[in-house]
C-alpha positions, 0 to 999 in steps of 0.5 A, a space after each residue: 086611589 078616591 074618586 067622585 062621580 057626579 050625576 047631572 041629573 041628580 047633581 048627587 056626588 058621590 064616592 066609590 062604591 065601597 061597602 062597609 068592612 064591616 057587621 053593622 051589628 057588631 060591636 067596637 069592644 067585640 073588633 078590638 079584642 080578636 083584633 087583640 088575640 091575634 097581633 097577640 105579643 105585638 106593641 099597640 102603645 108606647 108611651 113617651 111619657 113613661 116608657 110603659 109599652 103594652 102589647 096587644 095580649 096586656 091590651 086584651 087582659 087590661 081591658 077583660 079585666 076591667 069589663 069585669 070588674 065594672 061588671 061586678 060592680 053593678 055597671 051595665 049596658 046603656 048607660 053614660 061613661 065619662 072620661 077627662 084624661 089625656 093619653 096615659 098608658 091605662 086609658 086604651 084599657 079603661 075606654 074599652 072595658 066601658 064598651 066592652 059592657 055596653 055603655 057610651 063614652 063620652 070624652 071631654 077636655 083636661 083643660 075644661 073650666 067648669 061651665 064647661 064641664 059642668 053643662 056636659 055632665 049635666 047632660 049626659 049624666 054618667 055612672 062613673 068616670 074616670 079622669 086624670 087626677 090632675 082634675 078629681 077637684 073640679 068633678 067633684 064640686 060640679 057632680 056637688 054641684 050636681 048631687 050626682 055621687 057617681 064613683 070616680 077612677 083617676 089616672 095617675 093616683 088617688 086622690 079625696 074618695 077616688 080610686 086609682 085605676 089600677 084597682 079595676 085590673 085586678 085578676 077574676 079569673 074566669 078572664 076567658 069565658 068574658 065575651 063583650 055585650 051584644 049591642 046594634 052596633 046601627 043604632 046604639 050610641 059607643 062614643 060621645 064627643 064633642 062640638 068644637 064649642 066655638 060659638 058656645 058651650 058644647 054639644 055631643 054628638 053621638 057616633 055608632 059604632 058602626 058608623 066608627 067602624 065605617 068611617 075610619 076603614 074608608 082611610 085606605 093610607 091607615 091599614 098600611 102604616 105602622 107607627 101612628 102618632 097624634 097628639 090629639 086626645 079622645 077629645 076630639 074625635 082624630 084621637 079616636 080615628 088614631 085609638 080604634 084605626 090604630 088597634 084594628 088595622 095592628 099598629 104601635 100608637 106612640 100615646 103622650 100627656 104633652 102638648 104639641 109643640 114642634 120641637 115634640 113632633 119633630 123629636 118622636 118622629 125621629 126616635 120612633 120612625 113614624 110612620 104615621 102622622 095625624 094633625 090639625 092644620 095650623 101645627 103645619 104653620 108652627 113645624 114650617 118654622 121650626 128651624 130644627 125640621 131642617 136637622 130632624 131625619 125624617 125619612 121613616 114619614 109615608 103620610 103627614 094627615 091635616 085635618 081641623 080646617 084648610 090648610 094653605 097650599 103652599 105650607 103642603 108644597 113646603 113640608 112636602 118638599 122636606 118628606 124624602 119618602 112621604 107626603 102631607 094629604 088633606 082632609 076634610 071631615 068632622 065629629 058628625 061624620 066620624 071620618 073624614 070626608 074627603 081626601 086630597 092627595 093631589 096636586 091642587 088647593 081642594 080638600 079632595 075626591 070623597 071616600 066611598 061612603 059618602 054623596 054629597 049635595 051643594 044646595 043655595 041659599 033657597 035650596 036648590 042644588 047647585 052644579 059645577 063650581 057653582 058654591 053653596 052648603 055642603 050637606 052629606 049622607 054615609 052610610 050608617 048616618 050621623 045619631 043627633 045630639 045627646 039629650 038636644 033632638 031640636 039642635 037634632 032636627 035642625 042638621 037634617 034638611 027633608 031628604 035625610 041629609 046633614 047640612 054641614 054649616 060649611 060653603 064649599 064647590 066641587 069642580 068639574 075632576 071631582 074635587 071639592 073645594 072647601 071655601 069657609 064656615 056659613 057663620 063665618 062668613 064677614 059681609 061688607 058691601 054686599 060682599 062676602 070675605 072668607 076669614 080663613 083665605 086671609 087668615 091663610 096668607 096671613 100665617 105663612 108670612 114668617 113674622 105672624 103666628 098666629 091671625 084670626 081675621 072676624 067682623 065686627 059691626 059698622 056705622 051700617 048696620 048691613 055691615 061688618 069690618 073685617 079686623 085682625 086679631 095678630 100673634 107675633 114672632 118672637 123678634 117681629 117688628 110689624 106694625 098694624 098698618 103694615 098688616 093693613 097694607 099686606 091685606 089690602 095689596 093682595 085682595 080685594 079692596 073689600 077686605 081690607 081690614 077696616 075693623 083695625 089690627 090687633 096685636 095679641 100675645 095668644 087666641 082664645 082656642 076651644 080643647 081640639 084646639 079650634 079659634 074661638 072666633 066668638 071670644 076674639 070678636 067680642 074682644 075685637 068689639 071691645 078695643 074697637 070701642 075703646 078706640 072709637 
């Protein structure tokens, strides 16, 4: 169980005392290879796309061979390896091999457009790229513009001057002699994931070996699960959570290159007897609106962990009612924290109790520490701190205060029982007539309506300079006839007067999202402002 302890004198909240399980100097690769050796013939992953199963022995052997063949080709430690790939069956050993030679792995998304990909490749300067063959042309185009002649290996065949990754699995005849490159697990970067990019181009979030191992092992529920499922690619921290957590806990991971759909999600649960799923909040709402959920055997599922954004408590309860042997658990975290900061195992609308590695303070606009029930910015420290944004010292300095706390940019508070409540992002709060409006609260209300598939609330400039007018961008469900007036009245009847959608209601076919599934509010706001000006 997770437990939050409050010190009234210092106004600090702490999780239970939970010392790290691993030596902070050890590498991720060493831990994974040792686990593989111990588990041997057990199935580590199953690819639904190809039907290919890999045992822990097979992943270990492929990892060692790929690492040795990379070393033969001259690749050394302290460099950056780029990964732009979906969850195919050869991805895991390539990732572990890159870590085993002491490189940092930068994971990008296959849906990146040229501007995003060019920005990240220019920032991290990878010495080698592993990508799906479908994105080879774009990678090559970006490399040409950057005058980068790094080697490109491709998953799913080869193209142009690329080489297929299978060539790295050739026998070396000295596999038994391999030892992963020594690293400083606490201070060396293992993984560079991307920030969400909802307000601009993504930044490279540098995470150490120690931080990742510590963050993942703080989640008690992961250690007792058997079959894991997540649609997250390694672009997401959740993808790393499932990959590393699954490997070091001896689970079997179900992987696919397909994107999430409610039907596929439910099909996998039944087909593979899935016990643990990691999902994002909006997927939960889509599941409830899928007819198949009432005709699927969900008896194997023990835990449905939800993160990425606040999930409606009503949705939690509705899905819980459909799980005969499991429950929905919400978590609050971010890439910079390496994992979840808090977990909610109880029956309330909070994001739960702190994990043992975290110390949290809540501060007001003047930097003063807040007490119980007082909203402010959530700031944290953990056992192994975030190493910074790759190549961006200015952005790194800005997210730490003078006491070394990471400034999340999130507004929230603790109650008297130690439950953390997330309100919204500071930058996303809408200010109207000196009132602060939380977009997520209105979105949560709207997404529960049967007529609405997606919702985004943003503020657009009003006639008074200090005012933002709440506006709604809505994706209707098929066959829905809900009108702008209907939605305006629903919000007006349910919320205070200052929350009325004075900026308008706009119907769209889809909402712009980042590769990690978060709504790009910046783009929605730009569209809303243009639409509002046209209406005038």
